C-alpha positions as CSV (number, residue, x, y, z in Angstrom):
1,M,-22.7,39.1,-89.3
2,T,-23.7,38.2,-92.9
3,T,-26.8,36.3,-93.7
4,N,-27.1,34.8,-97.1
5,F,-30.3,33.6,-98.9
6,D,-30.7,31.5,-101.9
7,L,-33.4,32.9,-104.2
8,I,-35.5,30.7,-106.6
9,S,-38.9,30.9,-108.3
10,D,-41.1,29.9,-111.3
11,L,-40.0,26.3,-111.7
12,Y,-43.4,25.3,-113.1
13,L,-42.9,21.6,-112.1
14,E,-45.3,18.9,-113.3
15,S,-43.7,16.2,-111.2
16,M,-40.6,15.6,-109.0
17,E,-39.2,13.2,-111.5
18,G,-35.5,14.0,-112.1
19,I,-35.6,16.9,-109.5
20,S,-32.8,17.0,-107.0
21,W,-31.4,19.9,-105.0
22,E,-28.2,18.1,-104.1
23,N,-25.2,20.3,-104.6
24,K,-27.4,23.3,-105.4
25,A,-27.8,25.0,-102.0
26,T,-25.3,27.8,-101.3
27,S,-26.8,29.5,-98.3
28,L,-28.3,28.7,-94.9
29,F,-31.8,29.9,-96.0
30,C,-33.8,29.8,-99.2
31,I,-36.5,32.2,-100.4
32,V,-39.0,30.7,-102.8
33,A,-40.9,33.4,-104.7
34,G,-43.8,31.4,-106.0
35,N,-45.0,29.6,-109.2
36,I,-43.4,26.3,-108.3
37,S,-46.3,24.0,-109.3
38,H,-50.0,24.0,-110.0
39,D,-50.1,20.6,-108.2
40,H,-50.0,21.0,-104.4
41,D,-48.7,17.5,-103.9
42,V,-45.7,18.3,-106.2
43,L,-45.2,21.7,-104.5
44,F,-45.2,20.2,-101.0
45,D,-42.8,17.4,-102.1
46,F,-40.5,20.0,-103.6
47,L,-40.5,22.2,-100.5
48,E,-40.0,19.2,-98.2
49,H,-37.1,18.1,-100.4
50,I,-35.2,21.3,-100.5
51,S,-35.7,21.9,-96.8
52,N,-33.2,19.0,-96.3
53,Y,-30.5,21.4,-97.5
54,Y,-31.4,24.6,-95.5
55,Q,-32.0,25.7,-92.0
56,G,-35.1,27.5,-93.3
57,V,-37.2,27.7,-96.5
58,F,-39.5,30.8,-96.9
59,F,-42.2,30.4,-99.5
60,I,-44.7,32.8,-101.0
61,D,-47.3,31.7,-103.4
62,G,-47.8,32.7,-107.0
63,P,-50.9,32.4,-109.2
64,L,-49.8,29.0,-110.4
65,E,-50.2,27.5,-106.9
66,H,-54.0,28.3,-107.1
67,E,-54.6,27.2,-110.6
68,N,-56.2,23.9,-109.7
69,F,-58.7,25.4,-107.3
70,G,-60.7,27.5,-109.8
71,S,-62.5,30.4,-108.0
72,N,-62.0,28.9,-104.6
73,L,-58.9,30.8,-103.4
74,T,-59.9,30.3,-99.8
75,A,-59.6,26.5,-100.1
76,S,-56.3,26.8,-102.0
77,Y,-54.8,29.0,-99.2
78,D,-56.1,26.7,-96.6
79,S,-54.4,23.8,-98.3
80,L,-51.1,25.7,-98.5
81,K,-51.2,26.8,-94.9
82,V,-52.1,23.4,-93.4
83,N,-49.6,21.4,-95.3
84,I,-46.7,23.9,-95.1
85,D,-47.2,24.5,-91.4
86,A,-46.7,20.8,-90.9
87,M,-43.2,21.0,-92.4
88,K,-40.4,21.5,-89.9
89,Y,-38.1,23.9,-91.8
90,V,-40.6,25.4,-94.3
91,F,-42.5,28.7,-93.6
92,F,-45.4,30.0,-95.5
93,M,-45.0,33.8,-95.9
94,H,-48.7,34.6,-96.6
95,E,-49.8,36.9,-93.7
96,N,-46.7,35.8,-91.8
97,I,-43.7,37.9,-90.9
98,I,-40.3,36.2,-90.2
99,I,-37.9,37.9,-87.9
100,L,-34.3,36.6,-88.0
101,P,-31.4,38.0,-85.9
102,D,-30.4,40.7,-88.4
103,V,-33.3,41.0,-90.8
104,A,-37.0,40.7,-91.1
105,L,-38.8,39.0,-94.1
106,L,-42.2,40.4,-95.3
107,G,-43.9,38.6,-98.1
108,T,-47.1,38.6,-100.2
109,N,-48.3,37.2,-103.5
110,G,-49.2,40.6,-105.0
111,W,-51.5,39.0,-107.6
112,T,-52.3,41.6,-110.2
113,T,-54.3,44.8,-110.6
114,F,-54.7,44.2,-114.4
115,D,-53.1,47.6,-115.2
116,F,-49.4,47.2,-114.6
117,T,-48.2,48.8,-117.9
118,R,-51.5,50.6,-118.8
119,H,-53.2,52.3,-115.9
120,N,-56.4,53.0,-117.8
121,E,-57.0,49.4,-119.0
122,V,-58.3,47.7,-115.8
123,D,-61.9,47.3,-117.0
124,S,-61.1,46.4,-120.6
125,N,-58.5,43.8,-119.5
126,M,-60.9,42.2,-117.0
127,D,-63.6,42.2,-119.7
128,F,-61.3,40.6,-122.2
129,L,-60.3,37.8,-119.7
130,S,-63.9,37.1,-119.0
131,K,-65.2,37.1,-122.5
132,Q,-62.3,35.9,-124.6
133,E,-60.3,33.7,-122.2
134,E,-63.5,32.5,-120.5
135,I,-62.2,33.1,-117.0
136,P,-65.1,33.3,-114.5
137,E,-65.9,36.9,-113.6
138,G,-66.0,36.0,-109.9
139,L,-62.4,34.8,-110.0
140,I,-61.2,37.9,-111.8
141,E,-62.9,40.1,-109.3
142,E,-61.5,38.0,-106.4
143,I,-58.0,38.3,-107.8
144,F,-58.4,42.1,-108.1
145,K,-59.6,42.2,-104.5
146,M,-56.6,40.1,-103.3
147,A,-54.2,42.4,-105.2
148,I,-55.6,45.5,-103.3
149,T,-55.6,43.6,-100.0
150,D,-51.9,42.7,-100.6
151,Q,-51.1,46.4,-101.3
152,Y,-52.6,47.4,-97.9
153,Y,-50.9,44.5,-96.1
154,L,-47.5,45.7,-97.3
155,R,-48.2,49.3,-96.6
156,N,-49.4,48.6,-93.0
157,S,-46.6,46.2,-92.3
158,V,-43.9,48.5,-93.6
159,E,-45.4,51.4,-91.6
160,T,-45.4,49.2,-88.4
161,F,-41.7,48.3,-88.9
162,Q,-40.8,51.9,-88.6
163,E,-41.8,51.8,-85.0
164,L,-39.7,48.7,-84.2
165,N,-36.3,50.0,-83.2
166,D,-34.7,46.6,-82.9
167,I,-35.4,45.8,-86.6
168,E,-33.3,47.9,-89.0
169,N,-33.3,45.7,-92.1
170,L,-36.2,44.4,-94.1
171,I,-36.5,42.1,-97.1
172,I,-39.8,42.3,-99.1
173,I,-40.8,39.2,-101.1
174,S,-43.5,39.1,-103.7
175,N,-44.4,37.0,-106.6
176,A,-45.7,40.0,-108.5
177,V,-43.2,42.3,-110.2
178,P,-43.0,45.5,-108.1
179,R,-41.7,48.1,-110.6
180,V,-43.0,48.4,-114.2
181,E,-39.8,49.8,-115.6
182,F,-38.2,46.4,-115.2
183,I,-40.3,45.0,-118.1
184,L,-40.9,48.0,-120.4
185,H,-38.0,47.0,-122.7
186,N,-39.9,43.8,-123.7
187,D,-42.4,44.4,-126.5
188,D,-44.3,41.2,-125.4
189,Y,-45.0,42.9,-122.1
190,N,-45.0,46.6,-122.7
191,G,-48.6,47.8,-123.3
192,T,-50.0,44.2,-123.5
193,I,-52.4,42.3,-121.3
194,K,-49.5,39.9,-120.5
195,G,-47.6,42.9,-119.2
196,D,-50.6,44.3,-117.3
197,M,-50.9,41.0,-115.4
198,V,-47.3,40.4,-114.4
199,G,-47.3,43.0,-111.6
200,N,-49.3,44.9,-109.1
201,S,-49.2,48.7,-109.8
202,G,-49.7,49.6,-106.2
203,L,-47.3,47.3,-104.3
204,I,-44.4,49.8,-104.7
205,D,-46.4,52.5,-102.8
206,C,-45.5,50.7,-99.5
207,L,-42.1,52.3,-99.8
208,I,-43.6,55.7,-99.2
209,H,-44.2,54.5,-95.6
210,D,-40.6,53.3,-95.2
211,T,-39.5,56.6,-93.8
212,K,-36.4,55.1,-92.1
213,Q,-35.3,53.3,-95.2
214,K,-35.3,49.9,-93.6
215,T,-36.0,48.0,-96.9
216,K,-32.8,46.7,-98.3
217,S,-34.0,44.1,-100.8
218,W,-37.1,43.3,-102.8
219,L,-37.1,39.8,-104.2
220,F,-39.8,38.6,-106.7
221,G,-40.7,36.2,-109.5
222,R,-43.3,35.8,-112.2
223,Y,-41.5,37.7,-115.0
224,P,-39.5,35.2,-117.0
225,E,-36.3,37.3,-117.4
226,E,-33.8,37.5,-114.5
227,I,-33.6,40.9,-113.0
228,D,-31.0,42.4,-110.6
229,Y,-30.9,46.2,-110.1
230,Q,-29.8,48.5,-107.3
231,I,-32.2,51.5,-107.0
232,G,-31.2,53.8,-104.2
233,K,-30.6,51.6,-101.1
234,I,-32.8,48.7,-102.4
235,R,-31.6,45.7,-104.4
236,Y,-34.4,44.3,-106.7
237,A,-33.7,40.8,-107.8
238,S,-35.4,37.8,-109.3
239,N,-34.2,34.3,-110.4
240,P,-37.0,32.7,-112.5
241,A,-36.4,29.1,-113.7
242,K,-39.2,29.2,-116.3
243,N,-37.9,28.0,-119.7
244,K,-34.6,27.0,-118.2
245,D,-33.0,23.5,-118.0
246,F,-33.4,22.5,-114.3
247,K,-30.1,20.7,-114.4
248,I,-28.2,23.9,-115.0
249,Y,-30.6,26.1,-112.9
250,Y,-29.1,27.3,-109.6
251,P,-30.2,29.7,-106.9
252,K,-29.2,33.3,-106.9
253,I,-27.3,34.3,-103.7
254,I,-28.7,37.3,-101.9
255,K,-26.1,38.5,-99.4
256,F,-27.2,40.5,-96.5
């Protein structure tokens, strides 16, 4: 049996005006890898809308979804959970594992460790964001803590999957970029604070615990260029809509 997923992310919607998913869906399920809108009402309307075209929509948040909540990430996550849980065919992947007949879905935001391209720049990057960008120190520290928490969540979950004999296939979903080599060709990201914030340097370590090689795909967002690579047995793919005309933006099919 083949299960297909549509992959989308990074729409950066300001409103639902002119937004229609009619004739765009190509699979039974859709994976939404974050950064859809800073406005939760717009996000919820979009997820509800596209759920009319799928049997299941699986959403993981990106930093954009928390932008309007300032330093109160708890309130933002509460809003996402309560409203998405009320939708019939939409599933919030935060701290939630989805098991389908032939594959399991494991998702997390990933946030950022502020050191994705330069591992010795954590403190200086955090200091720059606080002093130059005037981002509250408390929020910066909370983001870093969330990034580390997401690392441990993936590691523990992947390790647990090794003991589940009835699950042989795993798809990991993150908003953060998992592998730094995907962006090093881009001078705007290589060795810059922009590049240091686009990924989480420790997310990929979860694969050390995938001793039975159950992970078959890692789907993600955030970085504006489309990526699709096969490394070993794992397909790494993204399909960001940022800076693209929505009328000609279509989901990427992930065949499984």
